[in-house]
Each structure stands twice: as C-alpha cells, then as structure tokens.
matplotlib code that plots the C-alpha trace (Angstrom):
import matplotlib.pyplot as plt

x = [59.1, 58.3, 56.0, 57.5, 56.4, 56.7, 57.9, 59.9, 62.1, 64.4, 65.6, 69.2, 69.6, 72.2, 75.1, 77.8, 81.5, 83.5, 85.0, 87.4, 85.7, 82.5, 83.0, 83.6, 82.0, 78.5, 76.7, 76.0, 73.0, 73.8, 71.6, 72.1, 73.2, 70.7, 71.7, 69.0, 67.8, 67.9, 64.5, 62.8, 59.0, 57.1, 53.5, 51.5, 48.0, 46.9, 49.7, 52.9, 56.4, 59.1, 62.3, 65.6, 68.9, 69.6, 66.2, 64.4, 61.0, 60.8, 56.9, 56.4, 59.0, 57.3, 53.6, 52.8, 54.9, 53.3, 49.8, 50.8, 52.3, 49.2, 46.9, 49.0, 51.3, 49.7, 49.6, 52.4, 55.3, 58.7, 60.5, 64.1, 64.8, 65.8, 63.7, 64.7, 63.4, 63.2, 63.1, 63.1, 66.8, 67.9, 68.0, 67.9, 69.6, 69.7, 65.8, 65.6, 67.6, 65.2, 62.3, 63.7, 62.3, 60.9, 58.1, 54.9, 53.7, 57.0, 56.9, 53.4, 54.4, 57.5, 55.5, 53.5, 56.4, 59.0, 57.3, 59.5, 59.6, 60.6, 62.9, 62.5, 65.4, 64.7, 61.9, 62.3, 58.8, 55.8, 52.3, 53.9, 56.6, 60.2, 62.2, 65.5, 66.9, 66.0, 68.6, 68.9, 67.8, 64.4, 63.8, 64.2, 61.7, 59.3, 59.9, 59.3, 56.0, 54.8, 55.6, 54.7, 52.1, 53.6, 53.2, 55.0, 56.0, 56.8, 59.5, 61.2, 65.1, 66.5, 68.5, 70.8, 73.1, 74.9, 78.3, 78.7, 75.3, 76.1, 79.3, 77.2, 74.9, 78.0, 79.0, 75.5, 73.4, 75.8, 74.2, 70.9, 72.5, 73.0, 76.1, 77.4, 76.5, 75.7, 76.7, 74.7, 75.7, 72.6, 72.6, 73.1, 70.4, 69.5, 72.2, 71.1, 73.9, 76.6, 78.5, 77.6, 77.2, 79.7, 79.5, 81.5, 81.3, 82.6, 86.1, 88.0, 90.8, 91.0, 93.7, 92.3, 93.5, 93.9, 92.4, 92.1, 91.6, 89.5, 91.1, 90.6, 88.2, 91.0, 92.5, 94.6, 97.7, 95.9, 94.1, 90.6, 90.0, 91.5, 89.2, 89.3, 88.6, 88.2, 88.2, 85.4, 85.6, 85.4, 88.4, 86.2, 87.5, 84.7, 84.6, 83.9, 84.4, 86.9, 89.4, 89.8, 91.3, 94.2, 95.3, 96.3, 100.1, 99.4, 97.0, 99.6, 102.2, 99.8, 99.3, 103.1, 103.4, 100.7, 101.7, 103.9, 100.9, 98.7, 100.8, 98.8, 96.6, 93.5, 95.2, 93.6, 92.1, 89.2, 87.0, 87.9, 84.6, 82.3, 80.7, 79.2, 78.1, 74.9, 72.7, 75.6, 75.4, 78.8, 79.0, 81.3, 83.3, 81.6, 78.1, 75.6, 72.5, 70.1, 72.4, 75.3, 73.4, 75.6, 78.8, 81.9, 82.4, 85.1, 88.1, 91.6, 92.5, 95.7, 97.7, 96.6, 99.8, 99.1, 97.6, 96.5, 95.2, 92.1, 90.0, 86.2, 83.2, 80.8, 79.7, 76.5, 75.9, 79.1, 80.8, 81.8, 79.0, 81.0, 84.2, 87.2, 90.3, 93.6, 96.2, 99.2, 100.5, 101.0, 103.9, 104.3, 101.0, 100.0, 96.7, 95.3, 95.4, 92.8, 89.6, 86.4, 87.1, 89.5, 86.6, 85.1, 81.7, 79.0, 76.7, 73.0, 70.8, 67.1, 65.9, 62.9, 65.4, 66.8, 63.4, 62.5, 65.3, 63.7, 63.5, 66.9, 68.3, 69.0]
y = [-189.4, -193.0, -195.2, -198.3, -201.5, -201.4, -205.0, -206.2, -208.0, -207.0, -203.4, -202.9, -200.0, -197.3, -197.6, -195.5, -195.6, -194.5, -191.0, -189.6, -186.2, -184.5, -183.0, -179.2, -178.6, -176.8, -179.3, -181.9, -182.8, -184.1, -186.5, -188.5, -192.2, -194.3, -197.6, -200.1, -202.4, -200.9, -201.3, -200.5, -200.2, -200.8, -199.7, -201.0, -200.4, -203.4, -204.4, -203.6, -205.3, -204.4, -205.5, -205.9, -204.7, -208.2, -208.5, -210.6, -209.7, -208.3, -208.0, -210.9, -209.5, -206.0, -206.6, -203.2, -201.4, -203.4, -202.3, -198.7, -198.5, -200.1, -197.5, -194.3, -194.5, -193.5, -196.3, -196.3, -195.1, -196.8, -195.4, -196.1, -195.9, -197.7, -199.5, -198.8, -199.4, -196.0, -195.5, -192.0, -192.4, -193.4, -196.3, -199.9, -202.1, -205.1, -204.9, -204.5, -207.7, -209.6, -208.7, -211.1, -214.5, -217.6, -217.9, -216.0, -215.7, -214.1, -211.7, -210.5, -210.0, -208.1, -206.0, -204.8, -204.5, -203.1, -201.6, -200.5, -197.1, -196.4, -193.4, -192.4, -190.8, -191.3, -191.6, -193.9, -194.0, -191.7, -192.3, -195.2, -192.8, -193.8, -191.1, -192.7, -190.7, -187.4, -185.7, -186.3, -182.7, -183.1, -186.5, -184.9, -182.1, -184.7, -186.9, -183.9, -183.2, -186.8, -187.0, -183.4, -184.6, -188.0, -189.2, -191.9, -194.6, -193.0, -190.3, -188.2, -188.1, -184.6, -182.9, -179.9, -178.4, -176.6, -178.5, -176.9, -178.1, -181.6, -181.6, -180.8, -183.7, -186.0, -185.1, -184.7, -187.4, -190.2, -189.8, -191.0, -194.1, -192.8, -193.9, -190.9, -188.6, -189.3, -187.0, -187.1, -185.1, -182.9, -183.6, -187.4, -189.9, -193.0, -195.7, -199.1, -201.2, -198.5, -196.9, -193.4, -191.6, -190.8, -191.9, -190.4, -192.5, -192.0, -193.4, -194.1, -196.5, -198.9, -201.2, -204.8, -208.1, -210.7, -213.8, -216.1, -216.4, -218.3, -220.1, -218.7, -220.6, -221.5, -223.7, -224.0, -221.9, -218.6, -216.6, -215.6, -213.1, -212.3, -212.3, -209.2, -208.7, -205.9, -206.1, -204.6, -203.1, -206.6, -207.8, -210.0, -210.3, -209.8, -210.7, -207.5, -208.3, -209.3, -207.7, -209.4, -206.7, -208.7, -209.7, -213.3, -212.9, -211.1, -214.0, -216.6, -214.6, -214.4, -218.1, -218.5, -215.6, -216.8, -220.4, -220.1, -218.4, -221.7, -223.7, -224.5, -221.6, -223.0, -223.1, -220.5, -218.9, -216.7, -218.0, -221.8, -222.6, -220.8, -223.9, -224.4, -220.7, -220.9, -218.1, -216.2, -212.5, -212.3, -212.6, -215.6, -216.0, -219.3, -218.5, -219.3, -217.5, -217.5, -215.0, -217.4, -220.5, -222.6, -220.6, -222.3, -220.4, -222.7, -220.7, -221.3, -219.8, -217.8, -217.1, -213.7, -211.9, -209.9, -206.5, -204.8, -201.4, -201.3, -198.7, -198.9, -196.8, -197.2, -199.7, -201.6, -202.3, -203.6, -204.7, -203.2, -202.8, -203.7, -205.6, -203.5, -202.5, -203.7, -200.9, -202.2, -204.5, -202.8, -204.7, -201.9, -202.4, -205.1, -207.0, -205.9, -202.3, -203.0, -202.0, -200.5, -197.2, -196.2, -196.0, -192.6, -191.9, -190.4, -187.7, -188.8, -187.1, -187.4, -189.1, -186.8, -183.9, -185.8, -186.3, -182.7, -181.6, -182.9, -179.5, -178.2, -174.9, -175.2]
z = [28.3, 27.1, 29.2, 30.8, 32.5, 36.3, 36.7, 33.7, 36.3, 39.2, 38.9, 39.8, 42.3, 41.4, 43.9, 45.4, 45.6, 48.7, 48.7, 51.2, 51.4, 50.1, 46.7, 46.7, 43.3, 43.3, 41.2, 43.8, 45.9, 49.4, 51.4, 54.6, 54.1, 55.8, 57.6, 56.7, 53.9, 50.4, 48.8, 45.6, 45.8, 42.7, 42.9, 39.8, 38.9, 41.0, 43.4, 45.4, 45.2, 47.7, 46.0, 47.9, 46.5, 45.1, 43.5, 46.0, 47.4, 50.9, 51.2, 53.4, 56.0, 56.1, 55.7, 57.4, 54.8, 51.8, 53.1, 53.5, 50.1, 48.5, 50.2, 49.9, 46.8, 43.4, 40.8, 38.3, 40.5, 41.4, 44.4, 45.5, 49.1, 52.5, 55.0, 58.6, 62.1, 63.6, 67.3, 69.1, 69.9, 66.5, 63.9, 65.2, 62.7, 65.1, 65.3, 61.5, 60.9, 63.2, 60.9, 58.3, 59.7, 58.1, 60.6, 59.5, 63.2, 64.2, 61.3, 62.3, 65.9, 65.0, 62.5, 65.5, 68.1, 65.9, 62.7, 59.9, 58.1, 54.5, 53.6, 49.9, 48.1, 44.4, 41.9, 38.9, 37.6, 37.9, 36.4, 34.3, 32.9, 33.0, 34.8, 34.9, 31.9, 33.7, 35.8, 39.5, 40.3, 38.3, 39.9, 43.4, 42.6, 41.4, 44.4, 46.8, 45.0, 45.2, 48.9, 49.9, 52.3, 53.1, 56.7, 58.7, 58.0, 54.7, 54.8, 52.3, 53.0, 53.7, 50.8, 50.6, 48.1, 50.9, 51.4, 54.9, 56.1, 54.6, 56.8, 59.8, 58.9, 58.7, 62.2, 63.9, 62.3, 63.3, 66.8, 65.4, 63.7, 60.2, 58.2, 56.5, 53.6, 49.9, 47.1, 43.9, 40.7, 39.9, 36.1, 36.3, 35.1, 37.2, 36.3, 37.4, 38.8, 38.4, 41.3, 40.1, 43.4, 46.2, 49.9, 52.7, 55.8, 59.3, 59.5, 62.7, 63.9, 66.7, 68.2, 68.4, 69.8, 67.0, 68.8, 65.9, 62.1, 59.5, 56.5, 53.1, 50.9, 48.6, 51.2, 54.3, 52.9, 53.1, 55.9, 55.0, 58.0, 61.3, 64.3, 66.4, 70.1, 72.6, 76.4, 78.3, 81.8, 83.4, 81.3, 79.3, 75.6, 73.1, 69.5, 67.8, 64.1, 61.4, 59.0, 55.6, 53.4, 52.1, 48.6, 48.0, 48.6, 51.9, 52.9, 52.3, 54.2, 57.0, 57.1, 57.6, 59.9, 62.3, 62.3, 65.6, 67.4, 66.8, 69.2, 72.4, 71.6, 73.3, 76.6, 78.7, 75.4, 76.4, 73.7, 74.2, 75.6, 73.0, 71.8, 75.2, 75.6, 73.8, 75.1, 76.5, 75.9, 74.5, 70.7, 69.8, 66.6, 65.7, 66.6, 63.9, 62.8, 60.0, 58.3, 58.3, 57.1, 54.9, 55.7, 57.2, 60.4, 61.9, 63.3, 64.3, 67.8, 68.3, 71.5, 72.8, 71.8, 68.6, 68.2, 64.9, 64.0, 61.8, 60.3, 60.9, 60.2, 63.3, 66.0, 65.9, 69.6, 70.9, 67.6, 64.2, 61.9, 58.8, 58.1, 59.0, 57.1, 58.4, 58.7, 60.5, 63.3, 66.6, 68.1, 70.6, 72.3, 74.7, 74.0, 77.4, 76.3, 73.6, 75.3, 74.4, 76.0, 73.1, 70.8, 70.0, 71.7, 69.6, 71.0, 70.6, 68.0, 68.0, 64.8, 64.6, 64.0, 61.0, 59.5, 60.1, 58.0, 54.9, 53.3, 54.2, 53.0, 49.3]

ax = plt.figure().add_subplot(projection="3d")
ax.plot(x, y, z, "-o")
ax.set_aspect("equal")
plt.show()
C-alpha cells in the first residue's frame, strides 16, 4: 500500500443512505448507529487534528479527547468515528451540543463536568499507509487490532455479521440513545463523500398540532416548514419540531391552503407570548441559540385547528431529534388529542452493555 500524507486537507467522510430494512445478503457488516458528532481523527507524527464532518477543527471544544489521542494513538493513523457524551443511562446529545461553546473557560469546565468519548468505526490510515482502497472487512480487522487494548474514553464500536443480532441491536440499543443500525458491504473500499453504506433508523408516526409555519426562503408565496406541537399532561402545547418535506408546488399550495387559518391566529394562541418567555423551560418556535445564529426564525401563527401525521425517528428530550416527514392531514382528529402519551416509550438500556458488545458473535 502506498504511503499517504495525513493532512492534505479536510477528509470527506463516507456517508450512508436510508434503507427501509437491513439487507439480507451475507456480505454485510452491521454496526450500531451512534448519535453524536461525526469526527475524523488524524494522528500525525507530531500532532492531532480532530476534524468535523464538514472539515472544521473540533479540537478546541474537546481538549480532553485531543490529549488522549495524542497520548494513546500511534503516529501515522487516521480514525473515523463519532464523538459522544456517554452517561450510564445512555447517550446525552443535549450535553454534547453544549460542548461547542465560544468561551474557553466554559469549554474547560464542561470538559470536566461532561467529558466526551470517541467511538471508532473505521481506520483510514495506519503507520502512514493509506487503507482506503482496502475492503471494509480488512479495515475492520486492522481497527480491532489497533484498539484491542483501548480504554475509555476511546471505544471500538460493536460489529456483527449476524443479521438477527443486528435486528436485536436495532430494538434494544435505542434505549441507550443510539440511532439505528449501519450496514457496510464487506468488500467495499472507503469512498469519501459517497453514500456507500446503508442506515436503518427507528421510524414511528405521531399526530401533531400544526400551530404555525415559516415562509420559504424564496418568498411569501411558499411555506418553508410547519411548526408542530404536542400537549403535555397539564394541557400546555409544546413546540416539538418541524416538518418541511415538501416540493415547491406543495409549498405554494400550502401557502394558499393555510391563509384562512392566519386570520386572528394570535388571539388566544398558546405561543403568543413566547418573546417574553425567555428562560421558560418550554421550547418556543422562535427561540434563538448559537446553533441558529444568522437564521431567520420568524414564524407565522395559525389558529389551533389543524392536525397532521408525521414520521419521526426518535425524541431528544421532549422534542423530535430530526426534522419529521409529513405524511397526511388528520381532519378526523381534534388538536387536543395530540398529546405526548401517544408516543412510543423506549425501554432503557445500559450504555455499558452496548460497549461490552464490541466483539459480538461473528
């Protein structure tokens, strides 16, 4: 294998495309899908660089990992994996998001209070040799050898070729905060930037109140996204996420269809006073954060009359982790029936049991 420089520029990670089910062929490796920050770790002969999915450095936000990589990883290797915040009860994505902060003092404090872990799932370079042309199965064996004695906060992701076991992982590991299962063709090289793997995620549906919308960036003749709400046991309507899976003709049709619901929409609207609710525990649709800097988060209220069914993968706290997929209007369902108690509960699963499955049955 030819030698390669470790930092010729940002490395594009290999990506995955969504699949409805795990493949049934016997030439796939199955791994849990971790819910964290994708990261490529470049350990040169003198330094470490932690690169994000979009090529930006993450070292300043995770100094504890930078120091561990420098101490424990051999020179001349490049690892692909995921940065997570691991608690005994599972992954904590909210705590992970808080780690990305502009203040060095806060970064240092959080590195102590909520230290991060790194879960490795691919090996791109070893001893300065480029492994990207090697098949996935060989890269996995080399990764296992490299991390055979690894200790926290460095982990090797579990892997199996047993589809039945992978299906159990898909069910059980969700309780620890994981996001699904990844299927990797055994003989496939590493293909930067290509959606060359498969991911199967947890998929459920929910009926939600449509309490408002945002205009599309093209102008005020098309809807960008619908703002979704669910009622809690105290009959408080919480903003739980958005759905924006529309083509342009549908966006323009929605703008016309929802126009009648804009009349006097703020009168008695449960989110009418969100601007004055700074510090309130309820997540409001226009609340800004460092993640939304520069984005137009203005929204248009709608009378609380419409219900839609959406597809989602999982919750993060009391809101949808990702944007949902619009399925249909539910004209037969009253808004007050859209409550949290309709959502599927997930049995807890200790994260330690996930890590202990690293050498699963082959």
